[in-house]
C-alpha positions in Angstrom: 0.0 0.0 0.0 1.4 3.4 -1.0 1.3 5.8 2.0 3.0 9.1 2.7 2.1 10.0 6.2 4.8 12.6 6.4 2.8 14.8 4.0 -0.6 13.8 5.4 0.1 14.8 9.0 3.0 17.3 9.0 1.9 20.7 10.2 2.5 23.3 7.5 1.0 26.7 7.8 -1.6 27.6 10.4 -2.7 24.6 12.6 -6.1 24.3 14.1 -6.7 21.5 16.5 -10.4 21.6 16.0 -10.0 20.9 12.3 -7.8 17.8 12.9 -9.7 14.6 13.3 -8.8 12.3 16.2 -10.1 9.3 14.3 -8.6 7.5 11.3 -10.9 7.9 8.4 -9.1 6.0 5.6 -9.7 2.7 3.9 -7.0 0.7 5.7 -8.5 -2.0 8.1 -7.1 -2.7 11.5 -6.0 -6.1 10.4 -4.2 -4.7 7.4 -2.6 -2.0 9.6 -1.3 -4.4 12.2 0.2 -6.7 9.5 1.8 -3.7 7.8 3.3 -2.6 11.1 5.1 -5.9 11.5 6.7 -5.4 8.1 7.6 -1.8 8.9 9.3 -2.8 12.1 11.8 -4.9 10.2 12.5 -2.0 7.9 13.0 0.3 10.9 15.4 -2.2 12.4 17.5 -2.2 9.3 17.6 1.6 9.1 18.5 1.9 12.8 21.4 -0.5 12.2 22.5 1.7 9.3 22.2 4.9 11.4 24.4 3.2 14.1 27.0 2.1 11.6 27.1 5.5 9.8 27.7 7.2 13.2 27.6 10.7 11.8 24.0 11.6 12.7 21.3 11.0 15.3 17.5 11.0 15.4 15.4 12.5 18.2 11.7 11.5 18.3 9.6 13.6 20.6 6.2 12.3 21.8 3.6 14.6 23.4 0.0 13.8 24.2 -2.7 13.9 26.9 -2.9 11.2 29.5 -4.1 7.8 28.0 -3.3 8.9 24.4 -1.0 5.9 23.9 2.5 7.2 24.2 3.9 4.2 26.1 2.3 1.6 24.0 3.4 3.4 20.8 7.0 3.3 22.0 6.6 -0.5 22.7 5.0 -1.4 19.4 7.1 0.9 17.1 10.5 0.4 18.7 10.2 -3.1 20.1 12.2 -4.6 17.3 15.2 -2.3 17.2 18.6 -3.1 18.7 18.4 -1.6 22.3 22.1 -0.6 22.0 21.1 1.9 19.4 18.0 3.4 21.0 17.4 5.3 24.3 14.0 6.2 25.8 13.7 9.1 28.3 10.5 9.7 30.2 10.4 13.1 31.7 8.6 13.5 34.9 8.2 16.5 37.2 11.7 18.2 37.5 13.7 17.3 40.5 15.0 20.0 42.9 18.4 19.8 41.2 16.9 20.2 37.8 15.0 23.2 39.0 18.3 24.9 39.8 19.1 24.9 36.1 17.4 26.4 33.1 14.4 24.5 31.7 16.3 23.0 28.8 19.2 21.6 30.9 17.9 18.2 31.7 16.9 17.7 28.1 20.4 18.4 26.8 21.6 15.7 29.1 19.3 13.1 27.5 20.0 13.9 23.8 21.0 10.9 21.6 24.7 10.7 20.6 25.5 10.2 17.0 24.4 6.9 15.6 21.6 6.6 18.1 17.8 7.1 18.1 16.6 9.0 21.2 12.9 9.0 22.2 11.5 11.7 24.5 8.3 10.5 26.2 7.2 14.1 27.1 9.9 16.7 26.6 11.0 20.3 26.9 7.5 21.1 25.6 6.1 20.5 29.1 7.4 23.9 29.9 5.0 25.5 27.5 2.1 23.0 28.0 1.5 21.9 31.6 3.5 24.9 32.9 1.3 27.2 30.9 -1.9 25.6 32.2 -0.3 25.8 35.7 1.9 28.8 35.6 2.6 28.6 39.3 4.9 25.6 38.6 7.4 28.0 37.1 7.9 29.5 40.5 9.9 26.4 41.4 12.7 27.7 39.2 13.1 30.6 41.8 13.9 33.1 39.0 10.5 34.7 39.2 8.5 35.8 42.3 4.9 35.9 41.1 2.7 34.3 38.5 2.2 37.8 37.2 5.7 37.5 35.7 4.4 34.9 33.2 3.0 37.3 30.7 3.0 37.1 26.9 6.6 38.1 26.7 7.6 35.3 29.0 5.9 32.6 26.8 7.2 34.2 23.6 10.7 33.9 25.0 10.1 30.2 25.9 9.0 29.4 22.4 12.0 31.3 21.0 14.3 29.3 23.3 12.8 26.0 22.1 13.1 27.0 18.4 16.7 28.0 18.9 17.4 24.8 20.8 16.0 22.6 18.1 17.6 24.6 15.3 21.0 24.2 17.0 20.5 20.5 17.2 19.4 20.2 13.5 22.5 22.1 12.5 24.7 19.8 14.4 23.7 16.4 13.2 20.4 15.6 15.0 17.3 15.2 13.0 14.1 15.9 15.0 10.6 14.5 14.6 7.9 15.8 16.9 4.7 13.7 17.2 1.5 14.8 18.9 -1.0 12.0 19.5 -4.3 13.8 19.1 -6.9 11.8 21.2 -10.5 12.9 21.8 -11.9 13.7 25.2 -14.4 10.9 24.7 -11.7 8.3 23.9 -9.6 9.5 26.8 -12.6 8.9 29.1 -13.0 5.4 27.7 -9.4 4.5 28.3 -9.3 6.0 31.8 -12.4 3.9 32.7 -10.6 0.8 31.2 -7.8 1.5 33.7 -10.3 1.4 36.5 -12.4 -1.5 35.3 -9.6 -3.8 34.2 -7.6 -5.1 37.2 -4.4 -5.5 35.3 -4.6 -1.9 34.2 -5.3 -0.4 37.7 -1.7 0.5 38.2 -1.9 2.9 35.2 -4.6 5.0 36.8 -3.8 8.0 38.9 -6.3 10.2 40.7 -4.3 13.1 39.4 -5.6 12.3 35.9 -9.1 13.6 36.7 -8.2 17.2 37.6 -6.1 17.4 34.5 -8.9 16.0 32.4 -11.1 18.8 33.6 -8.7 21.1 31.9 -8.8 19.2 28.6 -10.0 22.2 26.5 -7.3 24.5 28.0 -4.7 21.9 27.2 -5.9 21.8 23.6 -5.4 25.6 23.4 -1.8 25.4 24.6 -1.0 22.5 22.4 -2.3 24.4 19.4 -0.2 27.4 20.2 2.9 25.4 20.9 2.6 23.5 17.6 2.0 26.8 15.6 5.0 28.5 17.3 7.5 25.6 16.9 6.7 23.5 13.8 9.6 24.3 11.5 11.3 22.6 8.5 14.2 21.7 10.8 11.9 20.3 13.5 8.4 19.6 12.2 5.3 18.6 14.1 3.2 15.7 13.0 -0.3 15.5 14.5 -1.7 12.0 14.4 -5.3 10.9 15.0 -4.9 8.7 18.1 -8.3 7.4 18.8 -7.3 4.3 16.8 -4.1 3.2 18.5 -3.1 0.8 15.7 -3.2 3.6 13.2 -1.2 6.0 15.3 1.5 3.4 15.6 1.6 2.7 11.9 1.6 6.4 11.0 4.4 7.1 13.5 6.7 4.3 12.3 6.2 5.2 8.6 7.1 8.9 9.4 10.2 7.7 11.3 11.2 5.4 8.4 10.6 8.2 5.8 12.8 10.5 7.9 15.6 8.0 8.3 15.6 7.3 4.5 16.0 11.0 3.8 19.1 11.2 6.1 21.3 9.7 3.3 22.9 7.1 5.7 25.8 5.0 4.6 27.7 2.0 5.8 31.4 2.8 6.4 33.6 2.2 3.4 36.8 0.3 4.1 40.1 1.7 2.9 42.3 -0.5 0.6 44.6 -1.2 3.6 41.6 -2.3 5.7 40.3 -4.5 2.8 43.7 -6.2 2.6 43.6 -6.7 6.3 40.2 -8.5 6.0 41.6 -10.7 3.2 44.6 -11.6 5.3 42.4 -12.4 8.3 40.2 -14.6 6.1 43.3 -16.6 4.9 44.5 -17.0 8.5 41.1 -18.3 9.7 40.7 -20.6 6.7 44.2 -22.1 7.2 43.7 -23.0 10.9 
């Protein structure tokens, strides 16, 4: 099946979250999608090996979404087949007291993938313009500001600018960036949260803190829309995926990642004549044992 999810879901121009469906509306069936995902995982494994062997570039995949949108399961199903030596997952929680003593990007710098690696951020530096914009009082933990009144339009504009500069710097120094927002509906989120309560083996996933945040769902959609519009650039594009159908979000994500890796012009190292002669000599030695 010919697909081009990079073009279908990449944010270009003005983004409106209300105009983006949370449901997959194409002709592909779930059975077809699941079968295709299995094939694509093999392709991703091969490209990840090539990225590792090339050693001159890295890939950073940023995942953002509301609770229960499927970030964890997407990581499991998309990256489950790659060599773990070439892939790192970092899940960002509430900053620690040490992290609060640095600027908001500091801990994210520390988690960046080295060349040859795929890095996955499960939540990211965008929390500073998402949850911290919904709850501006959280910024007071940085101790640089004394009142929530300090968090005016100029403050947020500076944060977006810092993020753009951070990502542009990375892109200019060998890190390709993919940013994926899993766009789940409020109704589907409710269903999944109820599943966590009703199914005993999912109880551990439920947190009472999810409900107060759910009450702010519309506010979160506003700050997501603004963040995407402020920071979707050619060097660090956003892809907004319909996430009510988990199987489709996983398939779209892996194909976007594959398309991105294919555009990175990765190459296996070429041996010099001296190295080739060394291989030939080693082969003779082994065959003559």
